[in-house]
N, C-alpha and C positions, 0 to 999 in steps of 0.2 A: 928832772922836771916831768911831772904828769902832764898829759894832754889830754883834753876833751874837746868835744864839738858838740853844738846844739843848734837849735833852730828856734828863732822868735817867729811864731806862726800867727798870721793875721787871718781873719775872716771878717770882711767889711770893715766896719770900725772898732772890731774887737780884737783882743790879743788873748792867746791861751797861756795861762800860767799853771803851775802845778805845785801843790803843797806836799812836802817830803813828810814821811812818817815821823811821829815824835819819837824822840830817843831820850835817854837819860839826861842829856844836857842841852836840848833844843825842844821847842815846842812845835816844830814842824815848819821849817822855813819854806817860803814861796819864791820859786824860781822858773827858769824855761826849761823845757825837755833838754837834756844833753847827758853825755856819758863818755867813757874813755874810749880812745882809739885802739882798734884791735889790730893785730899784726896783719899787714897786707892791705889794710882798708885805706882809702883816700879820706880826706877831711868831710867831704860831702857825703861819702857813703856812711861814715860813721854817724853824722848828724841825721841822716835819713834813717838809719837802722834804729838809733836811740829814739827818734819821734815814734816810729811804729812800735817798739817795744814799750815804751812808756805811756802811750796814748791810743794805740791801735789805728791811728790815722796813717793812711797810705797815699791817699789822693791829694797831691799838692803840687804846686809849681815853686822852684826856688827861684829867686831873683838873682840874674848873673850880675856880676861886677859889684857885689857887695860881700864883705865879711868884716867882722869886728872882733878884734882880739882883747881879752882882758887877762891880767895876771895877778895872782895873790898867793899868799902863804897860808897853810893851815896846819893844824895839828893832827896827825894820824899816828895811832899806836905810839903816843908820846914822842913823836918826832916831827920836826918842822918839815914841811914838804911845800915845794914851789909847784904851783899849777898855772897853766896856760889853758883858756877856753877860747875856742873860735866860734862865733856865731854867725849863722846864715839867716837870711829872711826867706819866710815861705808864706805862701797864701793858699787858702784852702776854702771849699764850700762845705766840708764836713764839720759838723758840730758835735757829733756824738764821740765821746771819749770813753775808751776802756782803760782804766788805770792799771799800771803794774803794781806789783807788791811794794815797791819802793815808795809810793805815794798813797796819800789818804784823802786827798781832795783836788779838784781843779775848779778852774774858773775861766769863763770867757768874759773879759772886762774891757771896757773903754780905757783909753789911754790914760786919763786922769785917775781912774780907779785902780788901774794896774800899777801906776807909779805909787800910789799910797800903800798897796797890798804887798808889793815885792819886798822882801826882807833886807836885802843887801844894796848898798848904794852903787856898787859896781853894776848890778842888774838894772838898776833904775838908769843909770848912765847909758848902758846897752840898749834898753828900751827907747830912750830919747833919741839917740842917733839913728837906730832902726826905724823908728816911727817917722822921723824927718824924711828918710830915704824912701820909705813906703809912700808917704803922701805925694812926693815927687813924681812917683811912677803912676 
């Protein structure tokens, strides 16, 4: 099973989503910053590293007491792979994003707009759960 970690990042009433680069079989899906756990990293270290690598954002606060896991299967090199992703919630005042080569666009969107733009249902569900937690804090 592959494991990734990411951050659902809020700035006031906006949330950050990234559009992956177009490939032969996708038109560039919209999702949250996330990536694979490297040897020796904790889950939060992975999430913070991936956020910085994919957006350039370093100044944020992670909410303690929250993580949300999703699992799904994907096809990679003609093999079915199980994947687990653990999301944390962060808040930042930064709005400037420096995209990595993995991505072609980003957006700071309101909850309703982000729900519409996110490509996958599990990302929409993750946002709904995270947004509810964020509003309570």
